[in-house]
All heavy atoms as TSV, in Angstrom:
chain	resi	resn	atom	element	x	y	z
A	1	MET	N	N	4.064	49.910	-5.263
A	1	MET	CA	C	5.174	49.430	-4.460
A	1	MET	C	C	6.085	50.540	-4.089
A	1	MET	O	O	6.420	51.363	-4.991
A	1	MET	CB	C	5.909	48.349	-5.296
A	1	MET	CG	C	7.145	47.827	-4.539
A	1	MET	SD	S	7.991	46.643	-5.515
A	1	MET	CE	C	9.434	47.543	-5.888
A	2	ASN	N	N	6.497	50.639	-2.826
A	2	ASN	CA	C	7.489	51.622	-2.435
A	2	ASN	C	C	8.879	51.041	-2.820
A	2	ASN	O	O	9.223	50.014	-2.348
A	2	ASN	CB	C	7.485	51.807	-0.937
A	2	ASN	CG	C	6.245	52.643	-0.518
A	2	ASN	OD1	O	5.682	53.394	-1.275
A	2	ASN	ND2	N	5.856	52.470	0.718
A	3	GLN	N	N	9.592	51.703	-3.688
A	3	GLN	CA	C	10.915	51.250	-4.030
A	3	GLN	C	C	11.890	51.789	-3.117
A	3	GLN	O	O	11.859	52.972	-2.657
A	3	GLN	CB	C	11.234	51.699	-5.530
A	3	GLN	CG	C	11.311	53.165	-5.733
A	3	GLN	CD	C	11.459	53.474	-7.184
A	3	GLN	OE1	O	10.934	52.737	-8.053
A	3	GLN	NE2	N	12.211	54.474	-7.552
A	4	LYS	N	N	12.798	50.946	-2.640
A	4	LYS	CA	C	13.859	51.250	-1.711
A	4	LYS	C	C	15.159	50.688	-2.296
A	4	LYS	O	O	15.167	49.714	-2.979
A	4	LYS	CB	C	13.616	50.587	-0.347
A	4	LYS	CG	C	12.302	51.053	0.246
A	4	LYS	CD	C	12.021	50.306	1.532
A	4	LYS	CE	C	10.677	50.751	2.101
A	4	LYS	NZ	N	10.294	50.108	3.279
A	5	CYS	N	N	16.205	51.390	-2.005
A	5	CYS	CA	C	17.581	51.004	-2.558
A	5	CYS	C	C	17.929	49.579	-2.020
A	5	CYS	O	O	18.561	48.848	-2.827
A	5	CYS	CB	C	18.620	51.958	-2.114
A	5	CYS	SG	S	18.439	53.590	-2.887
A	6	ARG	N	N	17.462	49.208	-0.984
A	6	ARG	CA	C	17.757	47.894	-0.420
A	6	ARG	C	C	17.268	46.743	-1.329
A	6	ARG	O	O	17.756	45.640	-1.302
A	6	ARG	CB	C	17.291	47.713	1.008
A	6	ARG	CG	C	15.753	47.615	1.127
A	6	ARG	CD	C	15.232	47.599	2.477
A	6	ARG	NE	N	15.921	46.616	3.374
A	6	ARG	CZ	C	15.829	46.610	4.659
A	6	ARG	NH1	N	15.074	47.547	5.306
A	6	ARG	NH2	N	16.422	45.710	5.375
A	7	TYR	N	N	16.197	47.047	-2.147
A	7	TYR	CA	C	15.636	46.061	-3.029
A	7	TYR	C	C	16.018	46.348	-4.489
A	7	TYR	O	O	15.315	45.928	-5.449
A	7	TYR	CB	C	14.118	46.028	-2.872
A	7	TYR	CG	C	13.647	45.529	-1.514
A	7	TYR	CD1	C	12.980	46.298	-0.621
A	7	TYR	CD2	C	14.041	44.242	-1.046
A	7	TYR	CE1	C	12.568	45.931	0.564
A	7	TYR	CE2	C	13.610	43.807	0.157
A	7	TYR	CZ	C	12.922	44.676	1.011
A	7	TYR	OH	O	12.544	44.222	2.281
A	8	CYS	N	N	17.043	47.031	-4.685
A	8	CYS	CA	C	17.533	47.445	-6.065
A	8	CYS	C	C	18.727	46.582	-6.447
A	8	CYS	O	O	19.596	46.293	-5.660
A	8	CYS	CB	C	17.929	48.931	-6.073
A	8	CYS	SG	S	18.432	49.447	-7.749
A	9	ALA	N	N	18.749	46.143	-7.688
A	9	ALA	CA	C	19.820	45.339	-8.197
A	9	ALA	C	C	21.154	46.179	-8.274
A	9	ALA	O	O	22.268	45.581	-8.267
A	9	ALA	CB	C	19.526	44.777	-9.620
A	10	ASN	N	N	21.145	47.469	-8.300
A	10	ASN	CA	C	22.311	48.355	-8.391
A	10	ASN	C	C	22.899	48.641	-7.033
A	10	ASN	O	O	23.956	49.231	-6.943
A	10	ASN	CB	C	21.940	49.641	-9.038
A	10	ASN	CG	C	21.498	49.464	-10.455
A	10	ASN	OD1	O	22.151	48.716	-11.171
A	10	ASN	ND2	N	20.422	50.140	-10.887
A	11	CYS	N	N	22.275	48.204	-5.939
A	11	CYS	CA	C	22.804	48.488	-4.590
A	11	CYS	C	C	23.733	47.372	-4.115
A	11	CYS	O	O	23.445	46.211	-4.165
A	11	CYS	CB	C	21.606	48.594	-3.649
A	11	CYS	SG	S	22.031	49.057	-1.939
A	12	ILE	N	N	24.903	47.768	-3.691
A	12	ILE	CA	C	25.942	46.891	-3.098
A	12	ILE	C	C	26.222	47.282	-1.702
A	12	ILE	O	O	26.489	48.460	-1.438
A	12	ILE	CB	C	27.194	46.910	-3.983
A	12	ILE	CG1	C	26.857	46.522	-5.387
A	12	ILE	CG2	C	28.273	46.002	-3.363
A	12	ILE	CD1	C	28.036	46.674	-6.346
A	13	VAL	N	N	26.200	46.299	-0.765
A	13	VAL	CA	C	26.408	46.579	0.630
A	13	VAL	C	C	27.709	45.782	1.044
A	13	VAL	O	O	27.765	44.626	0.812
A	13	VAL	CB	C	25.249	46.136	1.522
A	13	VAL	CG1	C	25.557	46.355	2.995
A	13	VAL	CG2	C	23.995	46.892	1.153
A	14	GLY	N	N	28.659	46.529	1.578
A	14	GLY	CA	C	29.845	45.946	2.108
A	14	GLY	C	C	30.285	46.817	3.254
A	14	GLY	O	O	29.564	46.928	4.307
A	15	ASP	N	N	31.476	47.423	3.193
A	15	ASP	CA	C	31.861	48.350	4.183
A	15	ASP	C	C	31.032	49.606	4.175
A	15	ASP	O	O	30.830	50.323	5.152
A	15	ASP	CB	C	33.353	48.733	4.058
A	15	ASP	CG	C	34.281	47.614	4.276
A	15	ASP	OD1	O	33.915	46.671	4.980
A	15	ASP	OD2	O	35.438	47.624	3.762
A	16	ALA	N	N	30.492	49.891	2.981
A	16	ALA	CA	C	29.587	51.066	2.774
A	16	ALA	C	C	28.542	50.615	1.825
A	16	ALA	O	O	28.595	49.585	1.206
A	16	ALA	CB	C	30.425	52.209	2.206
A	17	VAL	N	N	27.465	51.417	1.696
A	17	VAL	CA	C	26.407	51.113	0.804
A	17	VAL	C	C	26.660	51.899	-0.484
A	17	VAL	O	O	26.833	53.131	-0.395
A	17	VAL	CB	C	24.926	51.576	1.413
A	17	VAL	CG1	C	23.880	51.237	0.488
A	17	VAL	CG2	C	24.737	50.902	2.766
A	18	TYR	N	N	26.730	51.207	-1.571
A	18	TYR	CA	C	27.133	51.826	-2.843
A	18	TYR	C	C	26.128	51.595	-3.911
A	18	TYR	O	O	25.611	50.517	-4.107
A	18	TYR	CB	C	28.537	51.252	-3.286
A	18	TYR	CG	C	29.027	51.823	-4.569
A	18	TYR	CD1	C	29.543	53.028	-4.625
A	18	TYR	CD2	C	28.971	51.119	-5.762
A	18	TYR	CE1	C	30.125	53.572	-5.756
A	18	TYR	CE2	C	29.477	51.589	-6.982
A	18	TYR	CZ	C	30.070	52.874	-6.955
A	18	TYR	OH	O	30.542	53.419	-8.103
A	19	CYS	N	N	25.799	52.635	-4.713
A	19	CYS	CA	C	24.860	52.540	-5.846
A	19	CYS	C	C	25.683	52.514	-7.110
A	19	CYS	O	O	26.392	53.497	-7.455
A	19	CYS	CB	C	23.923	53.751	-5.805
A	19	CYS	SG	S	22.819	53.708	-7.244
A	20	GLU	N	N	25.563	51.395	-7.891
A	20	GLU	CA	C	26.370	51.259	-9.119
A	20	GLU	C	C	25.873	52.238	-10.233
A	20	GLU	O	O	26.527	52.761	-11.002
A	20	GLU	CB	C	26.270	49.870	-9.692
A	20	GLU	CG	C	27.199	48.887	-8.942
A	20	GLU	CD	C	27.134	47.533	-9.631
A	20	GLU	OE1	O	26.099	47.085	-10.118
A	20	GLU	OE2	O	28.270	46.949	-9.730
A	21	ALA	N	N	24.484	52.472	-10.207
A	21	ALA	CA	C	23.861	53.288	-11.263
A	21	ALA	C	C	24.306	54.773	-11.068
A	21	ALA	O	O	24.548	55.408	-12.075
A	21	ALA	CB	C	22.341	53.164	-11.186
A	22	LYS	N	N	24.333	55.257	-9.893
A	22	LYS	CA	C	24.694	56.651	-9.675
A	22	LYS	C	C	26.180	56.833	-9.359
A	22	LYS	O	O	26.670	57.914	-9.360
A	22	LYS	CB	C	23.836	57.182	-8.530
A	22	LYS	CG	C	22.375	57.252	-8.847
A	22	LYS	CD	C	21.598	57.930	-7.778
A	22	LYS	CE	C	20.128	57.955	-8.154
A	22	LYS	NZ	N	19.330	58.640	-7.076
A	23	GLY	N	N	26.865	55.749	-9.007
A	23	GLY	CA	C	28.305	55.828	-8.728
A	23	GLY	C	C	28.634	56.551	-7.450
A	23	GLY	O	O	29.618	57.320	-7.395
A	24	ARG	N	N	27.826	56.387	-6.379
A	24	ARG	CA	C	28.046	57.133	-5.146
A	24	ARG	C	C	27.663	56.189	-3.924
A	24	ARG	O	O	26.863	55.274	-4.082
A	24	ARG	CB	C	27.328	58.406	-5.074
A	24	ARG	CG	C	25.832	58.345	-5.083
A	24	ARG	CD	C	25.181	59.671	-5.120
A	24	ARG	NE	N	23.754	59.472	-5.229
A	24	ARG	CZ	C	22.874	59.943	-4.356
A	24	ARG	NH1	N	23.220	60.609	-3.340
A	24	ARG	NH2	N	21.613	59.729	-4.508
A	25	THR	N	N	28.211	56.584	-2.805
A	25	THR	CA	C	27.846	55.836	-1.551
A	25	THR	C	C	26.703	56.637	-0.873
A	25	THR	O	O	26.424	57.760	-1.138
A	25	THR	CB	C	29.060	55.860	-0.581
A	25	THR	OG1	O	29.498	57.098	-0.278
A	25	THR	CG2	C	30.177	55.014	-1.207
A	26	MET	N	N	26.053	55.897	0.046
A	26	MET	CA	C	24.933	56.510	0.801
A	26	MET	C	C	24.954	55.845	2.131
A	26	MET	O	O	25.558	54.849	2.406
A	26	MET	CB	C	23.613	56.264	0.083
A	26	MET	CG	C	23.215	54.824	-0.075
A	26	MET	SD	S	21.709	54.555	-1.019
A	26	MET	CE	C	22.485	54.256	-2.555
A	27	SER	N	N	24.135	56.455	3.042
A	27	SER	CA	C	24.051	55.902	4.399
A	27	SER	C	C	23.048	54.739	4.424
A	27	SER	O	O	22.241	54.626	3.453
A	27	SER	CB	C	23.503	56.989	5.336
A	27	SER	OG	O	22.191	57.393	5.009
A	28	GLU	N	N	23.076	53.923	5.447
A	28	GLU	CA	C	22.107	52.855	5.545
A	28	GLU	C	C	20.685	53.338	5.681
A	28	GLU	O	O	19.804	52.763	5.086
A	28	GLU	CB	C	22.455	51.973	6.792
A	28	GLU	CG	C	23.506	50.919	6.558
A	28	GLU	CD	C	23.655	49.994	7.692
A	28	GLU	OE1	O	22.631	49.587	8.279
A	28	GLU	OE2	O	24.760	49.661	8.047
A	29	GLN	N	N	20.488	54.434	6.354
A	29	GLN	CA	C	19.175	54.968	6.540
A	29	GLN	C	C	18.526	55.382	5.229
A	29	GLN	O	O	17.358	55.116	5.003
A	29	GLN	CB	C	19.173	56.161	7.521
A	29	GLN	CG	C	19.454	55.664	8.953
A	29	GLN	CD	C	20.386	56.658	9.623
A	29	GLN	OE1	O	20.958	57.576	8.997
A	29	GLN	NE2	N	20.469	56.518	10.965
A	30	SER	N	N	19.300	55.975	4.363
A	30	SER	CA	C	18.787	56.451	3.031
A	30	SER	C	C	18.558	55.242	2.148
A	30	SER	O	O	17.616	55.278	1.340
A	30	SER	CB	C	19.726	57.426	2.432
A	30	SER	OG	O	20.951	56.886	2.067
A	31	ALA	N	N	19.274	54.187	2.279
A	31	ALA	CA	C	19.044	52.974	1.450
A	31	ALA	C	C	17.816	52.275	1.876
A	31	ALA	O	O	17.182	51.577	1.076
A	31	ALA	CB	C	20.248	52.067	1.556
A	32	LYS	N	N	17.391	52.426	3.161
A	32	LYS	CA	C	16.183	51.717	3.643
A	32	LYS	C	C	14.911	52.580	3.540
A	32	LYS	O	O	13.804	52.188	3.819
A	32	LYS	CB	C	16.401	51.374	5.095
A	32	LYS	CG	C	17.492	50.300	5.340
A	32	LYS	CD	C	17.684	49.920	6.733
A	32	LYS	CE	C	18.767	48.861	6.841
A	32	LYS	NZ	N	19.001	48.469	8.225
A	33	ARG	N	N	15.091	53.808	3.068
A	33	ARG	CA	C	13.921	54.793	2.904
A	33	ARG	C	C	13.393	54.695	1.496
A	33	ARG	O	O	14.060	54.398	0.555
A	33	ARG	CB	C	14.493	56.194	3.159
A	33	ARG	CG	C	13.452	57.221	3.381
A	33	ARG	CD	C	14.032	58.600	3.703
A	33	ARG	NE	N	15.128	58.413	4.715
A	33	ARG	CZ	C	16.293	59.048	4.589
A	33	ARG	NH1	N	16.574	59.837	3.576
A	33	ARG	NH2	N	17.213	58.908	5.508
A	34	ALA	N	N	12.064	54.909	1.378
A	34	ALA	CA	C	11.441	54.882	0.055
A	34	ALA	C	C	11.896	56.052	-0.755
A	34	ALA	O	O	12.240	57.090	-0.284
A	34	ALA	CB	C	9.881	54.991	0.258
A	35	ASN	N	N	12.034	55.817	-2.108
A	35	ASN	CA	C	12.495	56.814	-2.971
A	35	ASN	C	C	11.815	56.690	-4.374
A	35	ASN	O	O	11.059	55.833	-4.548
A	35	ASN	CB	C	14.013	56.739	-3.167
A	35	ASN	CG	C	14.490	55.462	-3.717
A	35	ASN	OD1	O	13.960	54.980	-4.712
A	35	ASN	ND2	N	15.551	54.833	-3.144
A	36	LYS	N	N	12.160	57.599	-5.276
A	36	LYS	CA	C	11.612	57.588	-6.630
A	36	LYS	C	C	12.751	57.645	-7.654
A	36	LYS	O	O	12.770	58.342	-8.616
A	36	LYS	CB	C	10.690	58.788	-6.859
A	36	LYS	CG	C	9.485	58.727	-6.015
A	36	LYS	CD	C	8.527	59.875	-6.288
A	36	LYS	CE	C	7.299	59.773	-5.329
A	36	LYS	NZ	N	6.400	60.880	-5.577
A	37	CYS	N	N	13.722	56.750	-7.486
A	37	CYS	CA	C	14.899	56.718	-8.355
A	37	CYS	C	C	14.530	56.133	-9.702
A	37	CYS	O	O	13.884	55.136	-9.838
A	37	CYS	CB	C	15.984	55.858	-7.691
A	37	CYS	SG	S	17.462	55.693	-8.632
A	38	LYS	N	N	15.005	56.802	-10.764
A	38	LYS	CA	C	14.736	56.316	-12.122
A	38	LYS	C	C	15.585	55.164	-12.525
A	38	LYS	O	O	15.230	54.454	-13.481
A	38	LYS	CB	C	14.911	57.525	-13.100
A	38	LYS	CG	C	13.962	58.606	-12.857
A	38	LYS	CD	C	13.993	59.669	-13.919
A	38	LYS	CE	C	13.199	60.922	-13.706
A	38	LYS	NZ	N	11.864	60.750	-13.233
A	39	SER	N	N	16.634	54.839	-11.794
A	39	SER	CA	C	17.543	53.787	-12.090
A	39	SER	C	C	17.155	52.459	-11.329
A	39	SER	O	O	17.904	51.473	-11.374
A	39	SER	CB	C	18.973	54.062	-11.784
A	39	SER	OG	O	19.333	55.279	-12.488
A	40	PHE	N	N	16.053	52.484	-10.687
A	40	PHE	CA	C	15.597	51.369	-9.837
A	40	PHE	C	C	15.359	50.112	-10.676
A	40	PHE	O	O	14.639	50.114	-11.661
A	40	PHE	CB	C	14.399	51.716	-9.015
A	40	PHE	CG	C	13.923	50.675	-8.095
A	40	PHE	CD1	C	14.552	50.444	-6.911
A	40	PHE	CD2	C	12.838	49.832	-8.414
A	40	PHE	CE1	C	14.087	49.442	-6.041
A	40	PHE	CE2	C	12.360	48.902	-7.594
A	40	PHE	CZ	C	13.010	48.679	-6.369
A	41	GLU	N	N	16.024	49.006	-10.247
A	41	GLU	CA	C	15.776	47.688	-10.876
A	41	GLU	C	C	15.408	46.715	-9.731
A	41	GLU	O	O	16.294	46.378	-8.906
A	41	GLU	CB	C	17.033	47.239	-11.567
A	41	GLU	CG	C	17.382	48.052	-12.776
A	41	GLU	CD	C	18.674	47.606	-13.462
A	41	GLU	OE1	O	18.966	46.374	-13.379
A	41	GLU	OE2	O	19.335	48.405	-14.048
A	42	PHE	N	N	14.193	46.268	-9.688
A	42	PHE	CA	C	13.713	45.422	-8.542
A	42	PHE	C	C	14.427	44.153	-8.405
A	42	PHE	O	O	14.691	43.414	-9.415
A	42	PHE	CB	C	12.221	45.213	-8.776
A	42	PHE	CG	C	11.651	44.333	-7.616
A	42	PHE	CD1	C	11.553	44.871	-6.348
A	42	PHE	CD2	C	11.205	43.063	-7.800
A	42	PHE	CE1	C	11.038	44.093	-5.325
A	42	PHE	CE2	C	10.652	42.317	-6.822
A	42	PHE	CZ	C	10.626	42.847	-5.534
A	43	ASN	N	N	14.860	43.809	-7.221
A	43	ASN	CA	C	15.549	42.548	-6.844
A	43	ASN	C	C	14.883	42.104	-5.582
A	43	ASN	O	O	14.829	42.810	-4.561
A	43	ASN	CB	C	17.025	42.814	-6.590
A	43	ASN	CG	C	17.735	41.519	-6.319
A	43	ASN	OD1	O	17.183	40.485	-6.341
A	43	ASN	ND2	N	19.011	41.671	-5.961
A	44	ARG	N	N	14.286	40.882	-5.594
A	44	ARG	CA	C	13.523	40.444	-4.418
A	44	ARG	C	C	14.391	40.254	-3.179
A	44	ARG	O	O	13.903	40.330	-2.042
A	44	ARG	CB	C	12.940	39.074	-4.856
A	44	ARG	CG	C	11.640	38.795	-4.168
A	44	ARG	CD	C	10.956	37.616	-4.794
A	44	ARG	NE	N	9.796	37.874	-5.548
A	44	ARG	CZ	C	8.683	38.446	-5.107
A	44	ARG	NH1	N	8.634	38.839	-3.894
A	44	ARG	NH2	N	7.685	38.630	-5.915
A	45	MET	N	N	15.652	40.041	-3.393
A	45	MET	CA	C	16.581	39.814	-2.208
A	45	MET	C	C	17.012	41.112	-1.587
A	45	MET	O	O	17.269	42.136	-2.303
A	45	MET	CB	C	17.772	39.027	-2.659
A	45	MET	CG	C	17.461	37.624	-3.060
A	45	MET	SD	S	18.871	36.722	-3.756
A	45	MET	CE	C	20.081	36.906	-2.464
A	46	ASP	N	N	16.964	41.222	-0.276
A	46	ASP	CA	C	17.437	42.417	0.468
A	46	ASP	C	C	18.917	42.519	0.362
A	46	ASP	O	O	19.625	41.530	0.674
A	46	ASP	CB	C	16.899	42.300	1.850
A	46	ASP	CG	C	17.250	43.496	2.723
A	46	ASP	OD1	O	17.584	44.530	2.148
A	46	ASP	OD2	O	17.061	43.405	3.909
A	47	ALA	N	N	19.482	43.699	0.030
A	47	ALA	CA	C	20.899	43.910	-0.001
A	47	ALA	C	C	21.542	43.751	1.347
A	47	ALA	O	O	22.737	43.319	1.490
A	47	ALA	CB	C	21.226	45.250	-0.578
A	48	PHE	N	N	20.837	44.022	2.427
A	48	PHE	CA	C	21.362	43.923	3.760
A	48	PHE	C	C	21.214	42.488	4.361
A	48	PHE	O	O	21.790	42.202	5.377
A	48	PHE	CB	C	20.664	44.919	4.725
A	48	PHE	CG	C	20.898	46.308	4.362
A	48	PHE	CD1	C	20.040	47.071	3.593
A	48	PHE	CD2	C	22.101	46.935	4.771
A	48	PHE	CE1	C	20.300	48.374	3.223
A	48	PHE	CE2	C	22.328	48.265	4.433
A	48	PHE	CZ	C	21.443	49.005	3.696
A	49	GLY	N	N	20.540	41.599	3.680
A	49	GLY	CA	C	20.372	40.258	4.139
A	49	GLY	C	C	19.389	40.123	5.328
A	49	GLY	O	O	19.317	39.038	5.874
A	50	ASP	N	N	18.697	41.159	5.662
A	50	ASP	CA	C	17.773	41.099	6.833
A	50	ASP	C	C	16.520	40.241	6.500
A	50	ASP	O	O	16.144	39.360	7.236
A	50	ASP	CB	C	17.308	42.479	7.243
A	50	ASP	CG	C	18.477	43.314	7.709
A	50	ASP	OD1	O	19.456	42.775	8.116
A	50	ASP	OD2	O	18.253	44.583	7.748
A	51	LYS	N	N	15.916	40.578	5.373
A	51	LYS	CA	C	14.653	39.895	5.000
A	51	LYS	C	C	14.447	39.978	3.488
A	51	LYS	O	O	14.979	40.919	2.853
A	51	LYS	CB	C	13.492	40.509	5.716
A	51	LYS	CG	C	13.346	41.995	5.474
A	51	LYS	CD	C	12.294	42.631	6.299
A	51	LYS	CE	C	12.273	44.096	6.118
A	51	LYS	NZ	N	11.308	44.757	6.869
A	52	ASP	N	N	13.681	39.043	2.915
A	52	ASP	CA	C	13.372	39.173	1.494
A	52	ASP	C	C	12.063	39.952	1.358
A	52	ASP	O	O	11.321	40.127	2.336
A	52	ASP	CB	C	13.149	37.741	0.900
A	52	ASP	CG	C	14.522	37.075	0.761
A	52	ASP	OD1	O	15.534	37.744	0.718
A	52	ASP	OD2	O	14.546	35.892	0.567
A	53	TYR	N	N	11.836	40.464	0.228
A	53	TYR	CA	C	10.624	41.275	-0.077
A	53	TYR	C	C	9.345	40.419	0.138
A	53	TYR	O	O	9.274	39.375	-0.349
A	53	TYR	CB	C	10.630	41.822	-1.505
A	53	TYR	CG	C	9.504	42.708	-1.854
A	53	TYR	CD1	C	9.440	44.020	-1.351
A	53	TYR	CD2	C	8.480	42.212	-2.618
A	53	TYR	CE1	C	8.307	44.816	-1.612
A	53	TYR	CE2	C	7.361	43.044	-2.913
A	53	TYR	CZ	C	7.279	44.308	-2.405
A	53	TYR	OH	O	6.237	45.077	-2.707
A	54	GLN	N	N	8.416	41.032	0.902
A	54	GLN	CA	C	7.146	40.446	1.118
A	54	GLN	C	C	6.026	41.339	0.473
A	54	GLN	O	O	6.076	42.504	0.673
A	54	GLN	CB	C	6.892	40.363	2.594
A	54	GLN	CG	C	7.884	39.542	3.420
A	54	GLN	CD	C	7.523	38.125	3.460
A	54	GLN	OE1	O	6.327	37.808	3.491
A	54	GLN	NE2	N	8.514	37.235	3.460
A	55	GLU	N	N	5.154	40.700	-0.310
A	55	GLU	CA	C	4.076	41.451	-0.923
A	55	GLU	C	C	3.146	41.977	0.232
A	55	GLU	O	O	2.866	41.257	1.144
A	55	GLU	CB	C	3.250	40.628	-1.854
A	55	GLU	CG	C	3.944	40.131	-3.021
A	55	GLU	CD	C	4.066	41.216	-4.076
A	55	GLU	OE1	O	3.195	42.144	-4.159
A	55	GLU	OE2	O	5.010	41.178	-4.862
A	56	PRO	N	N	2.718	43.198	0.187
A	56	PRO	CA	C	1.868	43.754	1.227
A	56	PRO	C	C	0.504	43.043	1.094
A	56	PRO	O	O	0.014	42.745	0.011
A	56	PRO	CB	C	1.713	45.248	0.942
A	56	PRO	CG	C	2.259	45.454	-0.436
A	56	PRO	CD	C	3.123	44.253	-0.776
A	57	LYS	N	N	-0.123	42.809	2.234
A	57	LYS	CA	C	-1.441	42.111	2.272
A	57	LYS	C	C	-2.508	43.148	1.866
A	57	LYS	O	O	-2.438	44.337	2.236
A	57	LYS	CB	C	-1.793	41.666	3.697
A	57	LYS	CG	C	-0.858	40.567	4.250
A	57	LYS	CD	C	-1.140	40.167	5.555
A	57	LYS	CE	C	-0.130	39.106	6.073
A	57	LYS	NZ	N	-0.388	38.713	7.426
A	58	PRO	N	N	-3.441	42.680	0.992
A	58	PRO	CA	C	-4.530	43.646	0.570
A	58	PRO	C	C	-5.358	44.018	1.764
A	58	PRO	O	O	-5.641	43.196	2.696
A	58	PRO	CB	C	-5.300	42.822	-0.428
A	58	PRO	CG	C	-4.923	41.459	-0.198
A	58	PRO	CD	C	-3.552	41.361	0.440
A	59	LYS	N	N	-5.730	45.341	1.813
A	59	LYS	CA	C	-6.574	45.769	2.938
A	59	LYS	C	C	-8.008	45.359	2.674
A	59	LYS	O	O	-8.525	45.366	1.601
A	59	LYS	CB	C	-6.507	47.302	2.934
A	59	LYS	CG	C	-5.150	47.867	3.329
A	59	LYS	CD	C	-5.129	49.331	3.375
A	59	LYS	CE	C	-3.750	49.828	3.776
A	59	LYS	NZ	N	-3.708	51.284	3.829
A	60	GLN	N	N	-8.608	44.982	3.812
A	60	GLN	CA	C	-10.081	44.595	3.781
A	60	GLN	C	C	-10.894	45.858	3.778
A	60	GLN	O	O	-10.617	46.777	4.473
A	60	GLN	CB	C	-10.424	43.751	4.966
A	60	GLN	CG	C	-10.526	42.304	4.764
A	60	GLN	CD	C	-11.041	41.608	5.994
A	60	GLN	OE1	O	-11.175	42.197	7.057
A	60	GLN	NE2	N	-11.378	40.372	5.811
A	61	SER	N	N	-11.919	45.839	2.993
A	61	SER	CA	C	-12.815	46.974	3.039
A	61	SER	C	C	-13.744	46.900	4.227
A	61	SER	O	O	-14.022	45.769	4.721
A	61	SER	CB	C	-13.648	47.026	1.735
A	61	SER	OG	O	-14.515	45.929	1.666
A	62	ARG	N	N	-14.202	48.032	4.717
A	62	ARG	CA	C	-15.097	48.035	5.833
A	62	ARG	C	C	-16.455	47.422	5.549
A	62	ARG	O	O	-17.181	47.034	6.419
A	62	ARG	CB	C	-15.195	49.489	6.369
A	62	ARG	CG	C	-13.904	50.019	6.892
A	62	ARG	CD	C	-14.043	51.346	7.520
A	62	ARG	NE	N	-15.027	51.360	8.560
A	62	ARG	CZ	C	-14.809	51.231	9.936
A	62	ARG	NH1	N	-13.616	51.025	10.312
A	62	ARG	NH2	N	-15.787	51.300	10.785
A	63	LYS	N	N	-16.825	47.299	4.258
A	63	LYS	CA	C	-18.100	46.728	3.942
A	63	LYS	C	C	-18.115	45.246	4.324
A	63	LYS	O	O	-19.257	44.787	4.635
A	63	LYS	CB	C	-18.311	46.843	2.415
A	63	LYS	CG	C	-18.513	48.267	1.921
A	63	LYS	CD	C	-18.667	48.276	0.462
A	63	LYS	CE	C	-18.755	49.707	-0.035
A	63	LYS	NZ	N	-18.832	49.776	-1.512
A	64	ASP	N	N	-17.004	44.561	4.305
A	64	ASP	CA	C	-17.005	43.186	4.660
A	64	ASP	C	C	-17.163	42.956	6.148
A	64	ASP	O	O	-17.605	41.875	6.663
A	64	ASP	CB	C	-15.633	42.565	4.242
A	64	ASP	CG	C	-15.476	42.519	2.743
A	64	ASP	OD1	O	-16.467	42.743	2.042
A	64	ASP	OD2	O	-14.360	42.447	2.284
A	65	GLU	N	N	-16.804	43.966	6.944
A	65	GLU	CA	C	-16.782	43.801	8.400
A	65	GLU	C	C	-18.146	44.096	9.058
A	65	GLU	O	O	-18.454	43.604	10.149
A	65	GLU	CB	C	-15.788	44.781	9.029
A	65	GLU	CG	C	-14.378	44.450	8.630
A	65	GLU	CD	C	-13.376	45.466	9.190
A	65	GLU	OE1	O	-13.774	46.328	9.911
A	65	GLU	OE2	O	-12.210	45.359	8.792
A	66	CYS	N	N	-18.980	44.940	8.432
A	66	CYS	CA	C	-20.241	45.356	9.121
A	66	CYS	C	C	-21.466	45.180	8.204
A	66	CYS	O	O	-21.273	45.206	6.978
A	66	CYS	CB	C	-20.116	46.738	9.662
A	66	CYS	SG	S	-19.748	47.969	8.422
A	67	GLU	N	N	-22.603	45.016	8.797
A	67	GLU	CA	C	-23.861	44.852	8.084
A	67	GLU	C	C	-24.666	46.180	8.196
A	67	GLU	O	O	-24.527	46.884	9.207
A	67	GLU	CB	C	-24.698	43.776	8.703
A	67	GLU	CG	C	-24.309	42.427	8.339
A	67	GLU	CD	C	-25.284	41.396	8.989
A	67	GLU	OE1	O	-26.463	41.692	9.162
A	67	GLU	OE2	O	-24.841	40.343	9.340
A	68	GLN	N	N	-25.417	46.453	7.209
A	68	GLN	CA	C	-26.290	47.586	7.345
A	68	GLN	C	C	-27.622	47.148	7.995
A	68	GLN	O	O	-28.153	46.111	7.604
A	68	GLN	CB	C	-26.560	48.193	5.920
A	68	GLN	CG	C	-27.398	49.465	6.042
A	68	GLN	CD	C	-27.441	50.186	4.687
A	68	GLN	OE1	O	-26.872	49.700	3.743
A	68	GLN	NE2	N	-28.168	51.304	4.653
A	69	ILE	N	N	-28.095	47.936	8.945
A	69	ILE	CA	C	-29.320	47.592	9.600
A	69	ILE	C	C	-30.499	48.275	8.921
A	69	ILE	O	O	-30.425	49.529	8.671
A	69	ILE	CB	C	-29.250	47.991	11.103
A	69	ILE	CG1	C	-28.052	47.283	11.728
A	69	ILE	CG2	C	-30.569	47.725	11.826
A	69	ILE	CD1	C	-27.791	47.734	13.124
A	70	ALA	N	N	-31.560	47.533	8.597
A	70	ALA	CA	C	-32.688	48.159	7.959
A	70	ALA	C	C	-33.629	48.757	9.004
A	70	ALA	O	O	-33.808	48.185	10.068
A	70	ALA	CB	C	-33.464	47.033	7.220
A	71	LEU	N	N	-34.154	49.973	8.721
A	71	LEU	CA	C	-34.998	50.672	9.593
A	71	LEU	C	C	-36.425	50.547	8.974
A	71	LEU	O	O	-36.787	51.301	8.169
A	71	LEU	CB	C	-34.602	52.060	9.769
A	71	LEU	CG	C	-33.232	52.297	10.401
A	71	LEU	CD1	C	-32.854	53.766	10.397
A	71	LEU	CD2	C	-33.172	51.765	11.789
A	72	ASN	N	N	-37.242	49.679	9.526
A	72	ASN	CA	C	-38.596	49.509	9.026
A	72	ASN	C	C	-39.529	50.156	10.027
A	72	ASN	O	O	-40.077	49.496	10.906
A	72	ASN	CB	C	-38.972	48.055	8.875
A	72	ASN	CG	C	-38.167	47.420	7.756
A	72	ASN	OD1	O	-37.758	48.034	6.790
A	72	ASN	ND2	N	-37.899	46.085	7.903
A	73	VAL	N	N	-39.725	51.387	9.917
A	73	VAL	CA	C	-40.552	52.145	10.950
A	73	VAL	C	C	-41.942	52.461	10.283
A	73	VAL	O	O	-42.140	52.747	9.188
A	73	VAL	CB	C	-39.891	53.476	11.316
A	73	VAL	CG1	C	-40.709	54.207	12.323
A	73	VAL	CG2	C	-38.466	53.147	11.907
């Protein structure tokens, strides 16, 4: 899972975007970008209220899409 500040329980959005764990403000763009923060606590609700977290769909393997043709020569 890509962790983003927008899905962190420590992120507060009001007049500015504030991180309680680090005690600092950040831009909206950095809050929406993937990161590797050690203080990340997953929260399904989006801090910006745009959308809730959606599980990514599993990728289909190419084996399911095509058949192998036998060569009987």
